[in-house]
PDB file of N, CA, C and O in Angstrom:
ATOM      1  N   UNK A   1      16.053  11.959  18.744  1.00  0.00           N
ATOM      2  CA  UNK A   1      16.698  10.805  18.136  1.00  0.00           C
ATOM      3  C   UNK A   1      16.565   9.635  19.105  1.00  0.00           C
ATOM      4  O   UNK A   1      16.841   9.767  20.297  1.00  0.00           O
ATOM      5  N   UNK A   2      16.145   8.502  18.581  1.00  0.00           N
ATOM      6  CA  UNK A   2      16.022   7.329  19.442  1.00  0.00           C
ATOM      7  C   UNK A   2      17.381   6.643  19.607  1.00  0.00           C
ATOM      8  O   UNK A   2      18.360   7.026  18.966  1.00  0.00           O
ATOM      9  N   UNK A   3      17.430   5.636  20.463  1.00  0.00           N
ATOM     10  CA  UNK A   3      18.687   4.968  20.784  1.00  0.00           C
ATOM     11  C   UNK A   3      19.350   4.288  19.610  1.00  0.00           C
ATOM     12  O   UNK A   3      20.572   4.347  19.472  1.00  0.00           O
ATOM     13  N   UNK A   4      18.564   3.637  18.756  1.00  0.00           N
ATOM     14  CA  UNK A   4      19.140   2.974  17.574  1.00  0.00           C
ATOM     15  C   UNK A   4      19.765   3.984  16.632  1.00  0.00           C
ATOM     16  O   UNK A   4      20.859   3.766  16.111  1.00  0.00           O
ATOM     17  N   UNK A   5      19.075   5.081  16.416  1.00  0.00           N
ATOM     18  CA  UNK A   5      19.594   6.137  15.539  1.00  0.00           C
ATOM     19  C   UNK A   5      20.845   6.773  16.138  1.00  0.00           C
ATOM     20  O   UNK A   5      21.781   7.110  15.414  1.00  0.00           O
ATOM     21  N   UNK A   6      20.859   6.936  17.462  1.00  0.00           N
ATOM     22  CA  UNK A   6      22.036   7.492  18.132  1.00  0.00           C
ATOM     23  C   UNK A   6      23.247   6.605  17.898  1.00  0.00           C
ATOM     24  O   UNK A   6      24.311   7.097  17.523  1.00  0.00           O
ATOM     25  N   UNK A   7      23.099   5.294  18.116  1.00  0.00           N
ATOM     26  CA  UNK A   7      24.212   4.370  17.910  1.00  0.00           C
ATOM     27  C   UNK A   7      24.647   4.353  16.446  1.00  0.00           C
ATOM     28  O   UNK A   7      25.846   4.337  16.168  1.00  0.00           O
ATOM     29  N   UNK A   8      23.711   4.355  15.515  1.00  0.00           N
ATOM     30  CA  UNK A   8      24.064   4.325  14.094  1.00  0.00           C
ATOM     31  C   UNK A   8      24.796   5.594  13.688  1.00  0.00           C
ATOM     32  O   UNK A   8      25.806   5.530  12.987  1.00  0.00           O
ATOM     33  N   UNK A   9      24.304   6.736  14.118  1.00  0.00           N
ATOM     34  CA  UNK A   9      24.934   8.009  13.780  1.00  0.00           C
ATOM     35  C   UNK A   9      26.351   8.078  14.351  1.00  0.00           C
ATOM     36  O   UNK A   9      27.282   8.493  13.661  1.00  0.00           O
ATOM     37  N   UNK A  10      26.508   7.674  15.600  1.00  0.00           N
ATOM     38  CA  UNK A  10      27.828   7.694  16.227  1.00  0.00           C
ATOM     39  C   UNK A  10      28.787   6.740  15.514  1.00  0.00           C
ATOM     40  O   UNK A  10      29.939   7.093  15.261  1.00  0.00           O
ATOM     41  N   UNK A  11      28.318   5.539  15.190  1.00  0.00           N
ATOM     42  CA  UNK A  11      29.169   4.563  14.490  1.00  0.00           C
ATOM     43  C   UNK A  11      29.558   5.078  13.112  1.00  0.00           C
ATOM     44  O   UNK A  11      30.713   4.946  12.708  1.00  0.00           O
ATOM     45  N   UNK A  12      28.610   5.662  12.385  1.00  0.00           N
ATOM     46  CA  UNK A  12      28.903   6.201  11.057  1.00  0.00           C
ATOM     47  C   UNK A  12      29.969   7.294  11.142  1.00  0.00           C
ATOM     48  O   UNK A  12      30.891   7.325  10.327  1.00  0.00           O
ATOM     49  N   UNK A  13      29.847   8.184  12.119  1.00  0.00           N
ATOM     50  CA  UNK A  13      30.837   9.259  12.289  1.00  0.00           C
ATOM     51  C   UNK A  13      32.208   8.689  12.640  1.00  0.00           C
ATOM     52  O   UNK A  13      33.220   9.111  12.081  1.00  0.00           O
ATOM     53  N   UNK A  14      32.242   7.731  13.564  1.00  0.00           N
ATOM     54  CA  UNK A  14      33.510   7.143  13.987  1.00  0.00           C
ATOM     55  C   UNK A  14      34.211   6.428  12.837  1.00  0.00           C
ATOM     56  O   UNK A  14      35.428   6.537  12.682  1.00  0.00           O
ATOM     57  N   UNK A  15      33.439   5.695  12.030  1.00  0.00           N
ATOM     58  CA  UNK A  15      34.029   4.926  10.940  1.00  0.00           C
ATOM     59  C   UNK A  15      34.601   5.808   9.838  1.00  0.00           C
ATOM     60  O   UNK A  15      35.418   5.344   9.044  1.00  0.00           O
ATOM     61  N   UNK A  16      34.189   7.067   9.773  1.00  0.00           N
ATOM     62  CA  UNK A  16      34.728   7.995   8.782  1.00  0.00           C
ATOM     63  C   UNK A  16      36.080   8.569   9.195  1.00  0.00           C
ATOM     64  O   UNK A  16      36.788   9.135   8.362  1.00  0.00           O
ATOM     65  N   UNK A  17      36.442   8.433  10.448  1.00  0.00           N
ATOM     66  CA  UNK A  17      37.695   8.999  10.928  1.00  0.00           C
ATOM     67  C   UNK A  17      38.877   8.150  10.460  1.00  0.00           C
ATOM     68  O   UNK A  17      38.822   6.922  10.514  1.00  0.00           O
ATOM     69  N   UNK A  18      39.938   8.801  10.006  1.00  0.00           N
ATOM     70  CA  UNK A  18      41.114   8.054   9.537  1.00  0.00           C
ATOM     71  C   UNK A  18      41.705   7.187  10.652  1.00  0.00           C
ATOM     72  O   UNK A  18      41.958   7.671  11.755  1.00  0.00           O
ATOM     73  N   UNK A  19      41.915   5.936  10.365  1.00  0.00           N
ATOM     74  CA  UNK A  19      42.551   5.020  11.311  1.00  0.00           C
ATOM     75  C   UNK A  19      41.647   4.469  12.394  1.00  0.00           C
ATOM     76  O   UNK A  19      42.108   3.715  13.252  1.00  0.00           O
ATOM     77  N   UNK A  20      40.369   4.825  12.379  1.00  0.00           N
ATOM     78  CA  UNK A  20      39.453   4.326  13.418  1.00  0.00           C
ATOM     79  C   UNK A  20      39.165   2.846  13.202  1.00  0.00           C
ATOM     80  O   UNK A  20      38.973   2.385  12.077  1.00  0.00           O
ATOM     81  N   UNK A  21      39.139   2.111  14.322  1.00  0.00           N
ATOM     82  CA  UNK A  21      38.870   0.676  14.269  1.00  0.00           C
ATOM     83  C   UNK A  21      37.841   0.323  15.328  1.00  0.00           C
ATOM     84  O   UNK A  21      37.854   0.862  16.435  1.00  0.00           O
ATOM     85  N   UNK A  22      36.954  -0.588  14.971  1.00  0.00           N
ATOM     86  CA  UNK A  22      35.959  -1.105  15.909  1.00  0.00           C
ATOM     87  C   UNK A  22      36.486  -2.395  16.511  1.00  0.00           C
ATOM     88  O   UNK A  22      36.937  -3.286  15.791  1.00  0.00           O
ATOM     89  N   UNK A  23      36.428  -2.493  17.835  1.00  0.00           N
ATOM     90  CA  UNK A  23      36.836  -3.697  18.541  1.00  0.00           C
ATOM     91  C   UNK A  23      35.774  -4.046  19.577  1.00  0.00           C
ATOM     92  O   UNK A  23      34.901  -3.234  19.887  1.00  0.00           O
ATOM     93  N   UNK A  24      35.858  -5.254  20.102  1.00  0.00           N
ATOM     94  CA  UNK A  24      34.927  -5.723  21.132  1.00  0.00           C
ATOM     95  C   UNK A  24      35.719  -6.359  22.282  1.00  0.00           C
ATOM     96  O   UNK A  24      35.526  -7.540  22.569  1.00  0.00           O
ATOM     97  N   UNK A  25      36.606  -5.602  22.949  1.00  0.00           N
ATOM     98  CA  UNK A  25      37.434  -6.200  24.006  1.00  0.00           C
ATOM     99  C   UNK A  25      36.667  -6.558  25.276  1.00  0.00           C
ATOM    100  O   UNK A  25      37.157  -7.341  26.090  1.00  0.00           O
ATOM    101  N   UNK A  26      35.474  -5.996  25.456  1.00  0.00           N
ATOM    102  CA  UNK A  26      34.685  -6.249  26.659  1.00  0.00           C
ATOM    103  C   UNK A  26      33.481  -7.135  26.368  1.00  0.00           C
ATOM    104  O   UNK A  26      32.571  -7.234  27.191  1.00  0.00           O
ATOM    105  N   UNK A  27      33.467  -7.779  25.203  1.00  0.00           N
ATOM    106  CA  UNK A  27      32.352  -8.632  24.813  1.00  0.00           C
ATOM    107  C   UNK A  27      31.484  -7.962  23.770  1.00  0.00           C
ATOM    108  O   UNK A  27      31.680  -6.789  23.450  1.00  0.00           O
ATOM    109  N   UNK A  28      30.522  -8.705  23.237  1.00  0.00           N
ATOM    110  CA  UNK A  28      29.718  -8.193  22.125  1.00  0.00           C
ATOM    111  C   UNK A  28      28.787  -7.042  22.507  1.00  0.00           C
ATOM    112  O   UNK A  28      28.280  -6.349  21.624  1.00  0.00           O
ATOM    113  N   UNK A  29      28.552  -6.826  23.799  1.00  0.00           N
ATOM    114  CA  UNK A  29      27.652  -5.753  24.217  1.00  0.00           C
ATOM    115  C   UNK A  29      28.297  -4.370  24.131  1.00  0.00           C
ATOM    116  O   UNK A  29      27.603  -3.354  24.139  1.00  0.00           O
ATOM    117  N   UNK A  30      29.616  -4.338  24.048  1.00  0.00           N
ATOM    118  CA  UNK A  30      30.357  -3.074  24.011  1.00  0.00           C
ATOM    119  C   UNK A  30      31.050  -2.908  22.668  1.00  0.00           C
ATOM    120  O   UNK A  30      31.863  -3.745  22.274  1.00  0.00           O
ATOM    121  N   UNK A  31      30.728  -1.825  21.964  1.00  0.00           N
ATOM    122  CA  UNK A  31      31.451  -1.467  20.744  1.00  0.00           C
ATOM    123  C   UNK A  31      32.463  -0.401  21.134  1.00  0.00           C
ATOM    124  O   UNK A  31      32.099   0.657  21.648  1.00  0.00           O
ATOM    125  N   UNK A  32      33.731  -0.688  20.886  1.00  0.00           N
ATOM    126  CA  UNK A  32      34.821   0.187  21.300  1.00  0.00           C
ATOM    127  C   UNK A  32      35.556   0.662  20.052  1.00  0.00           C
ATOM    128  O   UNK A  32      36.056  -0.143  19.267  1.00  0.00           O
ATOM    129  N   UNK A  33      35.613   1.967  19.883  1.00  0.00           N
ATOM    130  CA  UNK A  33      36.316   2.550  18.740  1.00  0.00           C
ATOM    131  C   UNK A  33      37.645   3.112  19.209  1.00  0.00           C
ATOM    132  O   UNK A  33      37.724   3.816  20.216  1.00  0.00           O
ATOM    133  N   UNK A  34      38.697   2.781  18.449  1.00  0.00           N
ATOM    134  CA  UNK A  34      40.046   3.203  18.789  1.00  0.00           C
ATOM    135  C   UNK A  34      40.747   3.797  17.568  1.00  0.00           C
ATOM    136  O   UNK A  34      40.431   3.469  16.425  1.00  0.00           O
ATOM    137  N   UNK A  35      41.695   4.667  17.841  1.00  0.00           N
ATOM    138  CA  UNK A  35      42.648   5.141  16.843  1.00  0.00           C
ATOM    139  C   UNK A  35      44.025   4.935  17.452  1.00  0.00           C
ATOM    140  O   UNK A  35      44.299   5.401  18.558  1.00  0.00           O
ATOM    141  N   UNK A  36      44.891   4.233  16.728  1.00  0.00           N
ATOM    142  CA  UNK A  36      46.241   3.930  17.200  1.00  0.00           C
ATOM    143  C   UNK A  36      46.233   3.290  18.584  1.00  0.00           C
ATOM    144  O   UNK A  36      47.089   3.582  19.420  1.00  0.00           O
ATOM    145  N   UNK A  37      45.264   2.421  18.813  1.00  0.00           N
ATOM    146  CA  UNK A  37      45.192   1.693  20.063  1.00  0.00           C
ATOM    147  C   UNK A  37      44.584   2.460  21.225  1.00  0.00           C
ATOM    148  O   UNK A  37      44.477   1.919  22.326  1.00  0.00           O
ATOM    149  N   UNK A  38      44.183   3.706  21.007  1.00  0.00           N
ATOM    150  CA  UNK A  38      43.597   4.531  22.064  1.00  0.00           C
ATOM    151  C   UNK A  38      42.092   4.633  21.876  1.00  0.00           C
ATOM    152  O   UNK A  38      41.621   4.950  20.783  1.00  0.00           O
ATOM    153  N   UNK A  39      41.348   4.371  22.916  1.00  0.00           N
ATOM    154  CA  UNK A  39      39.885   4.426  22.878  1.00  0.00           C
ATOM    155  C   UNK A  39      39.428   5.883  22.821  1.00  0.00           C
ATOM    156  O   UNK A  39      39.917   6.728  23.569  1.00  0.00           O
ATOM    157  N   UNK A  40      38.485   6.161  21.921  1.00  0.00           N
ATOM    158  CA  UNK A  40      37.881   7.494  21.879  1.00  0.00           C
ATOM    159  C   UNK A  40      36.361   7.439  21.984  1.00  0.00           C
ATOM    160  O   UNK A  40      35.728   8.461  22.247  1.00  0.00           O
ATOM    161  N   UNK A  41      35.760   6.257  21.780  1.00  0.00           N
ATOM    162  CA  UNK A  41      34.312   6.151  21.880  1.00  0.00           C
ATOM    163  C   UNK A  41      33.911   4.716  22.216  1.00  0.00           C
ATOM    164  O   UNK A  41      34.503   3.754  21.727  1.00  0.00           O
ATOM    165  N   UNK A  42      32.890   4.601  23.064  1.00  0.00           N
ATOM    166  CA  UNK A  42      32.301   3.312  23.397  1.00  0.00           C
ATOM    167  C   UNK A  42      30.796   3.434  23.230  1.00  0.00           C
ATOM    168  O   UNK A  42      30.214   4.494  23.463  1.00  0.00           O
ATOM    169  N   UNK A  43      30.171   2.330  22.823  1.00  0.00           N
ATOM    170  CA  UNK A  43      28.715   2.296  22.723  1.00  0.00           C
ATOM    171  C   UNK A  43      28.218   1.013  23.382  1.00  0.00           C
ATOM    172  O   UNK A  43      28.796  -0.060  23.214  1.00  0.00           O
ATOM    173  N   UNK A  44      27.139   1.155  24.129  1.00  0.00           N
ATOM    174  CA  UNK A  44      26.526   0.010  24.788  1.00  0.00           C
ATOM    175  C   UNK A  44      25.115   0.392  25.217  1.00  0.00           C
ATOM    176  O   UNK A  44      24.660   1.507  24.967  1.00  0.00           O
ATOM    177  N   UNK A  45      24.444  -0.528  25.853  1.00  0.00           N
ATOM    178  CA  UNK A  45      23.165  -0.251  26.499  1.00  0.00           C
ATOM    179  C   UNK A  45      23.401  -0.373  27.992  1.00  0.00           C
ATOM    180  O   UNK A  45      23.890  -1.396  28.472  1.00  0.00           O
ATOM    181  N   UNK A  46      23.052   0.675  28.723  1.00  0.00           N
ATOM    182  CA  UNK A  46      23.081   0.594  30.174  1.00  0.00           C
ATOM    183  C   UNK A  46      21.634   0.424  30.598  1.00  0.00           C
ATOM    184  O   UNK A  46      20.746   0.910  29.898  1.00  0.00           O
ATOM    185  N   UNK A  47      21.360  -0.221  31.676  1.00  0.00           N
ATOM    186  CA  UNK A  47      19.997  -0.638  32.026  1.00  0.00           C
ATOM    187  C   UNK A  47      18.879   0.156  31.352  1.00  0.00           C
ATOM    188  O   UNK A  47      18.462   1.218  31.813  1.00  0.00           O
ATOM    189  N   UNK A  48      18.413  -0.415  30.234  1.00  0.00           N
ATOM    190  CA  UNK A  48      17.259   0.129  29.553  1.00  0.00           C
ATOM    191  C   UNK A  48      17.486   1.264  28.590  1.00  0.00           C
ATOM    192  O   UNK A  48      16.524   1.762  28.004  1.00  0.00           O
ATOM    193  N   UNK A  49      18.729   1.700  28.398  1.00  0.00           N
ATOM    194  CA  UNK A  49      18.928   2.820  27.479  1.00  0.00           C
ATOM    195  C   UNK A  49      20.266   2.740  26.743  1.00  0.00           C
ATOM    196  O   UNK A  49      21.296   2.450  27.351  1.00  0.00           O
ATOM    197  N   UNK A  50      20.249   2.997  25.429  1.00  0.00           N
ATOM    198  CA  UNK A  50      21.482   3.030  24.650  1.00  0.00           C
ATOM    199  C   UNK A  50      22.266   4.308  24.962  1.00  0.00           C
ATOM    200  O   UNK A  50      21.686   5.386  25.098  1.00  0.00           O
ATOM    201  N   UNK A  51      23.575   4.175  25.072  1.00  0.00           N
ATOM    202  CA  UNK A  51      24.427   5.331  25.327  1.00  0.00           C
ATOM    203  C   UNK A  51      25.655   5.296  24.434  1.00  0.00           C
ATOM    204  O   UNK A  51      26.077   4.243  23.956  1.00  0.00           O
ATOM    205  N   UNK A  52      26.212   6.484  24.227  1.00  0.00           N
ATOM    206  CA  UNK A  52      27.493   6.647  23.551  1.00  0.00           C
ATOM    207  C   UNK A  52      28.398   7.363  24.550  1.00  0.00           C
ATOM    208  O   UNK A  52      28.032   8.406  25.092  1.00  0.00           O
ATOM    209  N   UNK A  53      29.568   6.804  24.787  1.00  0.00           N
ATOM    210  CA  UNK A  53      30.515   7.368  25.743  1.00  0.00           C
ATOM    211  C   UNK A  53      31.703   7.879  24.934  1.00  0.00           C
ATOM    212  O   UNK A  53      32.325   7.124  24.187  1.00  0.00           O
ATOM    213  N   UNK A  54      32.013   9.171  25.089  1.00  0.00           N
ATOM    214  CA  UNK A  54      33.022   9.827  24.260  1.00  0.00           C
ATOM    215  C   UNK A  54      34.126  10.463  25.087  1.00  0.00           C
ATOM    216  O   UNK A  54      33.874  11.018  26.156  1.00  0.00           O
ATOM    217  N   UNK A  55      35.344  10.379  24.586  1.00  0.00           N
ATOM    218  CA  UNK A  55      36.471  11.085  25.185  1.00  0.00           C
ATOM    219  C   UNK A  55      36.313  12.554  24.825  1.00  0.00           C
ATOM    220  O   UNK A  55      35.961  12.877  23.691  1.00  0.00           O
ATOM    221  N   UNK A  56      36.565  13.440  25.768  1.00  0.00           N
ATOM    222  CA  UNK A  56      36.392  14.869  25.521  1.00  0.00           C
ATOM    223  C   UNK A  56      37.422  15.676  26.297  1.00  0.00           C
ATOM    224  O   UNK A  56      37.882  15.261  27.361  1.00  0.00           O
ATOM    225  N   UNK A  57      37.773  16.823  25.757  1.00  0.00           N
ATOM    226  CA  UNK A  57      38.611  17.780  26.465  1.00  0.00           C
ATOM    227  C   UNK A  57      37.884  18.151  27.762  1.00  0.00           C
ATOM    228  O   UNK A  57      36.682  18.412  27.728  1.00  0.00           O
ATOM    229  N   UNK A  58      38.579  18.181  28.898  1.00  0.00           N
ATOM    230  CA  UNK A  58      37.895  18.444  30.168  1.00  0.00           C
ATOM    231  C   UNK A  58      37.063  19.732  30.186  1.00  0.00           C
ATOM    232  O   UNK A  58      35.947  19.731  30.704  1.00  0.00           O
ATOM    233  N   UNK A  59      37.580  20.806  29.640  1.00  0.00           N
ATOM    234  CA  UNK A  59      36.827  22.059  29.609  1.00  0.00           C
ATOM    235  C   UNK A  59      35.587  21.956  28.745  1.00  0.00           C
ATOM    236  O   UNK A  59      34.519  22.435  29.125  1.00  0.00           O
ATOM    237  N   UNK A  60      35.722  21.338  27.593  1.00  0.00           N
ATOM    238  CA  UNK A  60      34.578  21.158  26.700  1.00  0.00           C
ATOM    239  C   UNK A  60      33.566  20.179  27.304  1.00  0.00           C
ATOM    240  O   UNK A  60      32.357  20.377  27.178  1.00  0.00           O
ATOM    241  N   UNK A  61      34.057  19.131  27.955  1.00  0.00           N
ATOM    242  CA  UNK A  61      33.167  18.160  28.582  1.00  0.00           C
ATOM    243  C   UNK A  61      32.302  18.837  29.635  1.00  0.00           C
ATOM    244  O   UNK A  61      31.096  18.600  29.701  1.00  0.00           O
ATOM    245  N   UNK A  62      32.912  19.671  30.451  1.00  0.00           N
ATOM    246  CA  UNK A  62      32.159  20.386  31.490  1.00  0.00           C
ATOM    247  C   UNK A  62      31.112  21.301  30.859  1.00  0.00           C
ATOM    248  O   UNK A  62      29.964  21.326  31.301  1.00  0.00           O
ATOM    249  N   UNK A  63      31.501  22.052  29.832  1.00  0.00           N
ATOM    250  CA  UNK A  63      30.566  22.964  29.162  1.00  0.00           C
ATOM    251  C   UNK A  63      29.405  22.200  28.535  1.00  0.00           C
ATOM    252  O   UNK A  63      28.259  22.639  28.627  1.00  0.00           O
ATOM    253  N   UNK A  64      29.682  21.066  27.902  1.00  0.00           N
ATOM    254  CA  UNK A  64      28.620  20.268  27.283  1.00  0.00           C
ATOM    255  C   UNK A  64      27.654  19.722  28.332  1.00  0.00           C
ATOM    256  O   UNK A  64      26.442  19.718  28.120  1.00  0.00           O
ATOM    257  N   UNK A  65      28.190  19.261  29.464  1.00  0.00           N
ATOM    258  CA  UNK A  65      27.318  18.760  30.532  1.00  0.00           C
ATOM    259  C   UNK A  65      26.436  19.860  31.092  1.00  0.00           C
ATOM    260  O   UNK A  65      25.283  19.612  31.446  1.00  0.00           O
ATOM    261  N   UNK A  66      26.963  21.066  31.176  1.00  0.00           N
ATOM    262  CA  UNK A  66      26.188  22.195  31.677  1.00  0.00           C
ATOM    263  C   UNK A  66      25.085  22.596  30.698  1.00  0.00           C
ATOM    264  O   UNK A  66      23.998  22.999  31.114  1.00  0.00           O
ATOM    265  N   UNK A  67      25.363  22.487  29.407  1.00  0.00           N
ATOM    266  CA  UNK A  67      24.446  22.980  28.380  1.00  0.00           C
ATOM    267  C   UNK A  67      23.354  21.988  27.996  1.00  0.00           C
ATOM    268  O   UNK A  67      22.238  22.403  27.685  1.00  0.00           O
ATOM    269  N   UNK A  68      23.645  20.692  28.008  1.00  0.00           N
ATOM    270  CA  UNK A  68      22.711  19.690  27.499  1.00  0.00           C
ATOM    271  C   UNK A  68      22.346  18.661  28.572  1.00  0.00           C
ATOM    272  O   UNK A  68      23.222  18.071  29.204  1.00  0.00           O
ATOM    273  N   UNK A  69      21.057  18.459  28.764  1.00  0.00           N
ATOM    274  CA  UNK A  69      20.611  17.503  29.789  1.00  0.00           C
ATOM    275  C   UNK A  69      20.900  16.049  29.395  1.00  0.00           C
ATOM    276  O   UNK A  69      20.944  15.177  30.263  1.00  0.00           O
ATOM    277  N   UNK A  70      21.095  15.778  28.111  1.00  0.00           N
ATOM    278  CA  UNK A  70      21.355  14.411  27.647  1.00  0.00           C
ATOM    279  C   UNK A  70      22.838  14.049  27.697  1.00  0.00           C
ATOM    280  O   UNK A  70      23.231  12.947  27.316  1.00  0.00           O
ATOM    281  N   UNK A  71      23.653  14.986  28.168  1.00  0.00           N
ATOM    282  CA  UNK A  71      25.086  14.720  28.296  1.00  0.00           C
ATOM    283  C   UNK A  71      25.432  14.722  29.780  1.00  0.00           C
ATOM    284  O   UNK A  71      25.197  15.699  30.490  1.00  0.00           O
ATOM    285  N   UNK A  72      25.998  13.600  30.229  1.00  0.00           N
ATOM    286  CA  UNK A  72      26.336  13.421  31.635  1.00  0.00           C
ATOM    287  C   UNK A  72      27.789  12.946  31.744  1.00  0.00           C
ATOM    288  O   UNK A  72      28.407  12.637  30.726  1.00  0.00           O
ATOM    289  N   UNK A  73      28.341  12.884  32.958  1.00  0.00           N
ATOM    290  CA  UNK A  73      29.711  12.358  33.097  1.00  0.00           C
ATOM    291  C   UNK A  73      29.810  10.938  32.542  1.00  0.00           C
ATOM    292  O   UNK A  73      28.824  10.202  32.517  1.00  0.00           O
ATOM    293  N   UNK A  74      30.987  10.567  32.106  1.00  0.00           N
ATOM    294  CA  UNK A  74      31.216   9.267  31.474  1.00  0.00           C
ATOM    295  C   UNK A  74      30.833   8.087  32.351  1.00  0.00           C
ATOM    296  O   UNK A  74      31.276   7.978  33.494  1.00  0.00           O
ATOM    297  N   UNK A  75      30.008   7.210  31.806  1.00  0.00           N
ATOM    298  CA  UNK A  75      29.557   6.005  32.496  1.00  0.00           C
ATOM    299  C   UNK A  75      30.737   5.068  32.703  1.00  0.00           C
ATOM    300  O   UNK A  75      31.336   4.610  31.730  1.00  0.00           O
ATOM    301  N   UNK A  76      31.078   4.778  33.941  1.00  0.00           N
ATOM    302  CA  UNK A  76      32.194   3.898  34.310  1.00  0.00           C
ATOM    303  C   UNK A  76      33.537   4.386  33.775  1.00  0.00           C
ATOM    304  O   UNK A  76      34.451   3.589  33.562  1.00  0.00           O
ATOM    305  N   UNK A  77      33.657   5.705  33.556  1.00  0.00           N
ATOM    306  CA  UNK A  77      34.901   6.262  33.030  1.00  0.00           C
ATOM    307  C   UNK A  77      35.317   7.436  33.911  1.00  0.00           C
ATOM    308  O   UNK A  77      34.575   7.847  34.804  1.00  0.00           O
ATOM    309  N   UNK A  78      36.504   7.969  33.653  1.00  0.00           N
ATOM    310  CA  UNK A  78      36.964   9.163  34.342  1.00  0.00           C
ATOM    311  C   UNK A  78      35.996  10.295  34.038  1.00  0.00           C
ATOM    312  O   UNK A  78      35.810  10.654  32.875  1.00  0.00           O
ATOM    313  N   UNK A  79      35.385  10.855  35.055  1.00  0.00           N
ATOM    314  CA  UNK A  79      34.318  11.853  34.870  1.00  0.00           C
ATOM    315  C   UNK A  79      34.838  13.170  34.316  1.00  0.00           C
ATOM    316  O   UNK A  79      34.057  13.970  33.802  1.00  0.00           O
ATOM    317  N   UNK A  80      36.118  13.407  34.410  1.00  0.00           N
ATOM    318  CA  UNK A  80      36.702  14.652  33.903  1.00  0.00           C
ATOM    319  C   UNK A  80      36.946  14.577  32.390  1.00  0.00           C
ATOM    320  O   UNK A  80      36.810  15.580  31.690  1.00  0.00           O
ATOM    321  N   UNK A  81      37.299  13.412  31.896  1.00  0.00           N
ATOM    322  CA  UNK A  81      37.728  13.260  30.505  1.00  0.00           C
ATOM    323  C   UNK A  81      36.715  12.565  29.599  1.00  0.00           C
ATOM    324  O   UNK A  81      36.942  12.464  28.394  1.00  0.00           O
ATOM    325  N   UNK A  82      35.617  12.089  30.148  1.00  0.00           N
ATOM    326  CA  UNK A  82      34.647  11.336  29.359  1.00  0.00           C
ATOM    327  C   UNK A  82      33.240  11.867  29.600  1.00  0.00           C
ATOM    328  O   UNK A  82      32.909  12.310  30.700  1.00  0.00           O
ATOM    329  N   UNK A  83      32.407  11.814  28.544  1.00  0.00           N
ATOM    330  CA  UNK A  83      31.002  12.189  28.644  1.00  0.00           C
ATOM    331  C   UNK A  83      30.141  11.049  28.104  1.00  0.00           C
ATOM    332  O   UNK A  83      30.583  10.257  27.270  1.00  0.00           O
ATOM    333  N   UNK A  84      28.921  10.983  28.589  1.00  0.00           N
ATOM    334  CA  UNK A  84      27.947  10.010  28.113  1.00  0.00           C
ATOM    335  C   UNK A  84      26.814  10.759  27.454  1.00  0.00           C
ATOM    336  O   UNK A  84      26.261  11.698  28.026  1.00  0.00           O
ATOM    337  N   UNK A  85      26.470  10.343  26.250  1.00  0.00           N
ATOM    338  CA  UNK A  85      25.369  10.928  25.498  1.00  0.00           C
ATOM    339  C   UNK A  85      24.246   9.915  25.432  1.00  0.00           C
ATOM    340  O   UNK A  85      24.454   8.767  25.038  1.00  0.00           O
ATOM    341  N   UNK A  86      23.037  10.350  25.825  1.00  0.00           N
ATOM    342  CA  UNK A  86      21.858   9.506  25.754  1.00  0.00           C
ATOM    343  C   UNK A  86      20.920  10.028  24.689  1.00  0.00           C
ATOM    344  O   UNK A  86      20.962  11.208  24.341  1.00  0.00           O
ATOM    345  N   UNK A  87      20.076   9.159  24.172  1.00  0.00           N
ATOM    346  CA  UNK A  87      19.095   9.571  23.166  1.00  0.00           C
ATOM    347  C   UNK A  87      17.984  10.357  23.835  1.00  0.00           C
ATOM    348  O   UNK A  87      17.844  10.358  25.058  1.00  0.00           O
ATOM    349  N   UNK A  88      17.197  11.026  23.005  1.00  0.00           N
ATOM    350  CA  UNK A  88      16.049  11.757  23.530  1.00  0.00           C
ATOM    351  C   UNK A  88      15.683  12.946  22.653  1.00  0.00           C
ATOM    352  O   UNK A  88      16.297  13.178  21.611  1.00  0.00           O
ATOM    353  N   UNK A  89      14.693  13.680  23.081  1.00  0.00           N
ATOM    354  CA  UNK A  89      14.256  14.875  22.365  1.00  0.00           C
ATOM    355  C   UNK A  89      15.401  15.892  22.334  1.00  0.00           C
ATOM    356  O   UNK A  89      16.084  16.108  23.336  1.00  0.00           O
ATOM    357  N   UNK A  90      15.594  16.497  21.190  1.00  0.00           N
ATOM    358  CA  UNK A  90      16.615  17.529  21.057  1.00  0.00           C
ATOM    359  C   UNK A  90      18.006  17.010  20.726  1.00  0.00           C
ATOM    360  O   UNK A  90      18.914  17.809  20.497  1.00  0.00           O
ATOM    361  N   UNK A  91      18.196  15.708  20.694  1.00  0.00           N
ATOM    362  CA  UNK A  91      19.486  15.143  20.322  1.00  0.00           C
ATOM    363  C   UNK A  91      19.467  14.909  18.828  1.00  0.00           C
ATOM    364  O   UNK A  91      18.645  14.152  18.313  1.00  0.00           O
ATOM    365  N   UNK A  92      20.387  15.571  18.135  1.00  0.00           N
ATOM    366  CA  UNK A  92      20.454  15.392  16.669  1.00  0.00           C
ATOM    367  C   UNK A  92      21.886  15.238  16.196  1.00  0.00           C
ATOM    368  O   UNK A  92      22.126  15.079  14.999  1.00  0.00           O
TER     369      UNK A  92
END
């Protein structure tokens, strides 16, 4: 999945969640999704690549990072509670 498809898929999933809202508190480059004022997903481009940053249970976040090379600790976030998903082969 390429970067555009990754962002579209993530946005489509987020918008289906009850009470989810899209905001831009950090400027137009950052799409921030919240439920009840709490951030659960961010999307942006980090130097040269689109990413989706997701809140995750710490145990699940660790397991996902171990299992998938396209999942890394959260970009500019708490590394225990956030993961970053990048586009690439095998991401669906």
